[in-house]
N, C-alpha and C positions, 0 to 999 in steps of 0.2 A: 447542535455541533457535527461541523462537521466531520464527514466519511475519515479524513488525516487527522482531524483530532479526537476519533473516539477509534481509532487504530493507535495512536500514539499513544493514548493515555496510563494504560496500564506500563509499560514500557520505561514514562516518566515518571511513576511511582517506583521502579525499580533500576533508577538510573543510576543505584549506584553499584549495580551489578559488573560490568563492565566496568567504572572504577576498581573495584574491589577486587579483582579476578587479574588484571593488568600489573597493579601494584605486585601483587604478590606472585605474579610469574609471569617476570616480564620476559622472557623466551618466547614465550606463545605469543606476543604482539595479538596483533588483528587480522582478520578473515575478511576479505572483500571476493564475493564470489563474483568475477569479469574475467571474460578468454579476456588468453593472451593478445588477440590485437589491440587496437587501436580503437577503444567506445566510442571516441569524439570522431574519427575519420567519416567524410562523405565523399557518396559516390557518386559517380559522375549524372547520376541522375536525381540528387539532390536528396539523396535519403540517408539520416546520420546513420552510418552501420553502429552494431553495436548486440549482445544480447537482447531477447525477448523482441518485442516487437518495437520494431523501425519507428522512427521521428521523423519526419520532414524537417529538411535544415531550413524553415523560415528566409534564414537573411541569402540562400539561395533562389528564393523564388519570386518572379514577377508575377503580380498579380494582371490579368486580363478578364475586359467583359465580355469575352467571343462565349456564348454557351459549348459546353461538350457534352456529347452525348454518353450515357450512361456506358460503360463495358462491361461484355456480355457475361454474365455469372458463370462461375467457376465451381465446380464439383468440389463438395469440401472433405477432409475425407473423416469417415465416422468415428465415433465417439467412442474410446478403446472400451469394452462391456468388462465392468468392474464385477471381480469375482469373489465370494467372500474365505473367511478359512477357516479352523478350528473354530467350534464356541468358545467362547472368549467373555468373562463378566467384567465389563468396564470399571473399574474405582476412580473415574476420575479426581485431579486433587482438589480441594479448597482452598488450600495453602498451597506459595508455592513460594523459595526462601532462599537467599544464596549468604552465605556465611562468608569469613571472612580468612577462614584456612577451614580443613579437612575438620569436619563434625565429629567430633569424639562420641564414641559408643554407648557411653554414659549417657552423653545429651542425648542421646539419640532415641535411647531407652526411655528419658524423660519425657522426651514429647512421644511417645506412643503410650506413655503414663496416662498422658491428660485425658481429662473427660474430654466426649463426644469424639477421638481421637480412633478411627477404627482401621488406620494400617499408612505406615509412611514408607519409606526410601529415599535414601542417600544417592546421587551418582556424581560423575565427572560433571565438570561445566570449566568453561574459559573462552573466550576468545582469540581469533588469529587473524593474518593478515595475509589478503591477497593484493599487490598492485596498489593498497590505501585503504578499504575502507572497509570497518568493523562489521562482524557479523558473530555472534554469542551463537555456543556450541555446547550438546548434550553431548556427552558420552555413556551409551545403554547399554546393555544386554536387553536383544530385542524378544527374549522368550520370556523377560520378568517385564517390561518394558510397555508392553503394547496394550495390557489392562490400563495405564496412566492415559491413556489418549481417548479422543472420541470413539465411539463405537463404531462410526464407519470407517476410524486411521485403521484402529485395533481390529476389524476383519479383512484388512486387504494385505495377500499376503506380498504382493509386490512391496510395499513399503519395508516389509520388515526384508524379505529377500536381500533388500537394496542395501540396507546395516552390514544384515551378513557379509554383503558379500565386499564389503569394504567401500562403500559409496554414500554420499552424503543424502539426505533425504531431507528438504529442504523446508519450511514453512511457507505456505504458499502466500500470505503477505511476502515476505525476502522476497520471492522469486520475481513479483510483482515492481517492488519497488526496485531493486535492483537491475531488472532485466536478467536472471537467469535462464540458460536455455538447458533443456533436459537433456541429458546426453552427450554435456560437454566438459571435460576435463579442465582443471584450472590448477597455478601452479600457485602454492603456499609459498608465499616468499620463505627464504631462507627454509625451507618443508617442503614435503611431501608433491605431487599430483593427485588432486581430491576430484572424480566424478562425479556431478548432480547426476543420482539416480531418479529418483521422482520427487513431487512433491506435495503437501498434506497439507491441511489443515491441522496444526500441531492444537492452536488452543493454550499457549505458554505463553506468558507473557515477557515479552523479551529476549526469546528465544527464536532463532532462526534456523536451526537447521540440527538435526541429531544424525552420530555418525556411534560407530563399533566401540565398544571399549578399548579395545586395539589400535584402532586409526586415531582414536582419542590420545592414548597416551605417547603414541609416534609426534602430535602434537604440542604435545607438554599439557593440556587441560591438566586441572588442580582434580586431585582423586576427591569424592565425596563433600565438596561443600556445598551441591544444590542438593535442598530438603524439599521432597513431594508430603502432602496430608490431606490423605481424605477421611472423610467425616461427613455427616448431616449440614447438611448448606445452611441452614438455619444456622449453626451456632459458625460461620466460616468469621465473622467480623471478630468476637470472641477467641477465638482460636488465633488468630492471628498474631494480638497481643500476648497472648502467652506462650506461642513460638518464638515471636520477637525478642522475651524475657528471655528463652529459655536458652538461643542462642546467643543472646550477648548482643554488647553495645558494636555498631558497624555494618551489622548483619540488615539485609535486606529483605524485607516480608511484605508480599502482598494478597490480599485475597483474589483465586478466581472463578471462572465458572460464573455460575447464576449472582451470586457474592457482587462480583465485580462489575455485573449487568447491572446492579441496583446503585452502584456509584456513577456508572455510567448514566442512568439512564439521569437523579438527582441532579447531574452536572448538567445534562442536556435541558432540563425543565428552567434548570438558574440561566445559565444562557437564553433561548427563549425567551425567558420572563425580561433580559435586557434589552434584546432584540427588541421586543417591542414596546421596550418604554424609549427607547432612542428613536429620534423623528428621521422620517426617509430625506434622504435628500435626492435634491430633484435634477434629474436630466440636463445634463448642460450643451446649448446649442456648439458644437465643435466644426468648421471647416476642416475634414482632415486632411483637401487638396489629394492628389495622386504621388503616393509614394512609392517609393523604386523596388522596394520587397515587400514580402507581408508581412513577414517580423514587425518592419516600422508600420505597414498598415497595421497592426492588432495595437500596436503599444500603441501609437497616436489616439487608435479609437477608441480607448478603456475611459479615455479623456470626459468623452460622453457623457462616461455613468462614475462619477469621483468616488476613488474605493472600489472598484472592482479590478479585480487583476487582470492583465491582457492575458493572461496564458489562458484563462477562462474563455475569452473569445477564440482565442488559437486551438484549442478542444476542438469547438465544436467545430470550427471549417476545419479541424481532418476529419472526427467524426463526420459529418452530415456530408461534404464532397470534397473531400484531400485534397482542399485550399484552392476551390472551383478545377480542378482535375475530372468532377465527373457533378456537373451542377445541372443537370440538363432535367425536366419533369420527371420526379417522384413519381409512383403507384398512386400516391395519396392526392400527386399535383402538387406537391410544392418542387418551389422556384430557384433557381439564383446559387448563387456558390455558400449561401448561408440557409439554403433552402427554407423561403418562409412559401407558408402559403397565400395567395394573394389577397385575401378577407383582413390576415392578421399584417401582410404587406401596408396594405391600404390602409391602417391605421397607426402604425410605426415605422412605414418609412421614409428614410431623409435622405435630401441632397449632401452628401457627404464631400463632394471636390467642387462643389460651388459649377456646377454646370447648368443651372434652372432646372435640371431634371432626379426625379429620383426611379433610378433603372434598378430594378428587381435584380438583375444581371451582371451591373455591375459592382464589383469587390470593394470599389472606394464608398459608392453606397450601400454596400449589403453588412459588410462590415462595422458602421457603426448603427446600421438599424441596428441589428443583432443585438448590441449594448446598450441603444433605447431601449427597446421590449426587456429587457432583461431589468435595464433599469426600473422600467415600472413595474417590476412586480417584485424589488427590494433583493437583488442582488449584491448591490455595494452594502449591504447591511452584513453581509457575514455569516459563517453557522449553518442555523434549519433555514434561515432566509434564500443565501445561495442555493442553496439545496435544490426549494422549492420553488425557482426561479427558473434554475437548468429542465426541473420536470415541465414548469408549461411548455419551455419549449417543445418538449417534445415527451409525452406524456407516457413515460418510462421510468423504474424508479433504478435498472440496469441500464437505461442511458444516460443517467445521471452518476454513474458509477463510473461509468466508462467515461464519460467528459471531465470529470472531476481528477480523475486518476492518467488520463491523457496528461493535464493541467500538471498533471503537479511532474510527469518528465520534463514536459518544457520548462519549468520551473528551474530543474536540474540542468538540464542541457545549458540554461541561457544564463543561468543565474536569477 
């Protein structure tokens, strides 16, 4: 299962969360964390402006066969020191649910009395809109809610101080997905300005951020519609069914934590079995010519490997050499815009522009050669096969996550 599929599984299970809240609280609308400046604007240097890590505007870049020396390394800022807070005993939820309306106290007592339930909480929830993209929020009391978060988050004072100040604490996945920038103010449509204080791994499906109860009420979030249930993990699946019955028709309920991981693992196994059963598609011999932009070059080169998205090639080009702007020899000896090792190039390098020579320095040869190499490792079969193929390109799972994350960014930027 790809990272995108893995990260989206639980929100899909709770797909009705947003719909339920929007129907009953239209005033709240949706929330998009995005600065007021135009996200799609392009700077003079060809970089797409916007929150988060900028992506190069590929349609503004012309490929060149000239080698470029690597820029001098710059000192990076030291990582902030994480400090612990007062002792908190984590009681993470094993079930997370959202009802169509505020959950009555009698229903909460009924859920609390279920066998294997050790603790429950009901919090405000909803979605609002900033310039058009949806993000779901919970409105919480920091002192009461911190035990419901992962241990590292519960013990980090900065998270709870930010909420107390009236700022947003965003889920780390939402930050990556939407290009959110810490310390940035965002104007809510028909509402107040919100500052993104910090991000954290919240671990709640479909939840993109936390705000205080006071801020949530100002945004029009619905009171007491989200329910968290803590109990023994081995009983999570059974509790999910019982909580759904207690909340009634239209409620959205899912197991979270380790129980959810078991479901995901089973889905991954099924996907892997399906991938293994499907015959791989062979690489195609494609002459890409000399396209006028990197965008077109990546798109045409993807035809070498039917089923491979051009965004993966673009992401590798971005990560490896910033699209040829840093294509000099690496410390490991990799060369060219797609940073091939000479031995790998000898096996997989192709003449992409039809000039009679496979040139490791030429993007017109290197990009289709990358597609050829990825295809040989099953990248066009998607899912785990794609992840493994990218891993073969650079033996690091953090590299795989980075490449696939950048690929998602290009998919959003260029549709």
